[in-house]
Wavefront OBJ file of the C-alpha trace (Angstrom):
o trace
v -15.145 -41.081 35.213
v -12.737 -39.697 38.029
v -12.595 -36.414 36.009
v -16.553 -35.957 35.832
v -16.814 -36.214 39.510
v -14.040 -33.676 39.544
v -15.419 -30.786 37.160
v -19.082 -32.057 39.348
v -17.430 -31.460 42.541
v -15.557 -28.185 41.359
v -19.002 -27.349 39.921
v -20.719 -27.784 43.394
v -18.110 -25.640 44.818
v -18.456 -22.864 42.308
v -22.186 -22.660 43.265
v -21.467 -22.724 46.867
v -19.473 -19.709 46.551
v -21.358 -17.637 44.290
v -24.355 -18.334 46.972
v -21.957 -17.392 49.883
v -21.193 -14.337 48.124
v -24.709 -13.301 47.655
v -25.682 -14.054 51.243
v -22.347 -11.923 52.445
v -23.310 -8.950 49.499
v -26.843 -9.297 50.784
v -25.736 -9.151 54.776
v -23.878 -6.057 53.953
v -26.331 -4.277 51.905
v -29.020 -4.674 54.836
v -26.472 -3.297 57.531
v -25.791 -0.567 55.149
v -29.282 0.349 54.576
v -29.630 0.474 58.450
v -26.818 2.642 58.982
v -28.026 5.019 55.613
v -31.677 4.750 56.382
v -32.962 8.224 57.035
v -36.708 7.465 58.143
v -38.150 6.221 61.602
v -37.345 2.992 63.056
v -40.919 1.291 62.626
v -40.361 2.450 58.298
v -36.851 0.943 58.388
v -38.224 -2.436 59.859
v -41.130 -2.812 57.923
v -38.717 -2.137 55.112
v -35.995 -4.563 56.576
v -38.956 -7.160 56.646
v -39.864 -6.808 53.349
v -36.065 -6.902 52.033
v -35.400 -9.921 53.833
v -38.433 -11.732 52.490
v -37.709 -10.382 48.850
v -34.061 -11.670 49.193
v -35.365 -15.091 51.088
v -37.183 -15.579 47.644
v -34.592 -15.047 45.596
v -32.215 -16.780 47.436
v -34.704 -19.845 47.164
v -35.084 -19.318 43.494
v -31.080 -19.843 43.201
v -30.575 -22.692 45.163
v -34.085 -24.578 43.559
v -31.771 -24.101 40.324
v -28.449 -25.306 41.675
v -30.211 -27.939 42.923
v -31.771 -28.750 39.741
v -28.223 -28.338 37.836
v -26.704 -30.909 40.156
v -29.213 -33.389 39.565
v -28.620 -33.235 36.042
v -25.185 -33.106 36.340
v -25.841 -36.426 38.668
v -28.036 -37.977 36.146
v -25.995 -37.213 33.335
v -22.687 -38.913 35.291
v -24.737 -41.974 35.980
v -25.773 -42.517 32.145
v -22.120 -41.849 31.282
v -21.520 -44.634 33.866
v -24.018 -47.256 32.935
v -22.563 -46.606 29.682
v -18.952 -47.357 30.283
v -20.337 -50.125 32.314
v -21.795 -51.692 29.675
v -18.513 -51.325 27.246
v -16.523 -52.891 29.907
v -18.974 -55.734 30.188
v -19.303 -56.335 26.173
v -15.107 -55.907 26.007
v -15.058 -58.328 28.657
v -17.345 -61.078 27.054
v -15.100 -60.524 23.678
v -12.064 -61.691 25.707
v -14.043 -64.343 27.275
v -14.500 -65.921 23.712
v -11.393 -64.914 22.403
v -9.772 -66.972 25.153
v -12.203 -69.683 24.473
v -11.359 -70.183 20.993
v -7.568 -70.352 21.868
v -8.182 -73.015 24.293
v -10.214 -74.748 21.712
v -7.647 -74.604 19.695
v -4.811 -75.451 21.992
v -7.222 -78.401 22.997
v -7.423 -79.611 19.045
v -4.053 -79.814 18.578
v -3.633 -81.667 21.767
v -6.010 -84.352 20.520
v -4.138 -84.603 17.188
v -1.047 -84.687 18.708
v -2.173 -87.812 20.678
v -4.132 -89.609 18.222
v -0.674 -89.296 16.189
v 1.487 -91.030 18.346
l 1 2 3 4 5 6 7 8 9 10 11 12 13 14 15 16 17 18 19 20 21 22 23 24 25 26 27 28 29 30 31 32 33 34 35 36 37 38 39 40 41 42 43 44 45 46 47 48 49 50 51 52 53 54 55 56 57 58 59 60 61 62 63 64 65 66 67 68 69 70 71 72 73 74 75 76 77 78 79 80 81 82 83 84 85 86 87 88 89 90 91 92 93 94 95 96 97 98 99 100 101 102 103 104 105 106 107 108 109 110 111 112 113 114 115 116 117
């Protein structure tokens, strides 16, 4: 279970790293575009605004996909955890039954020993 939590944490860190890389790349691209733009300021501002909206939409899509993957992983871990709990509960019940059988056998042996004296 701990290993699964570590895998989920690593996966989430990878997603955050990708998102941060994309954001930094987009900013570097925007700055380069501004510096090398062969057009008027008004056209450049319009283009920056359009590219900013495009980047926002793309980033929103990536974030939504990442969140969907996190939810899927969370649900998978929840199901696995519940299954493990059921298994442990069953094992505990089996151990209780086994111990009760041993106690019953010991009680019967004690009863015979008392009656035999």
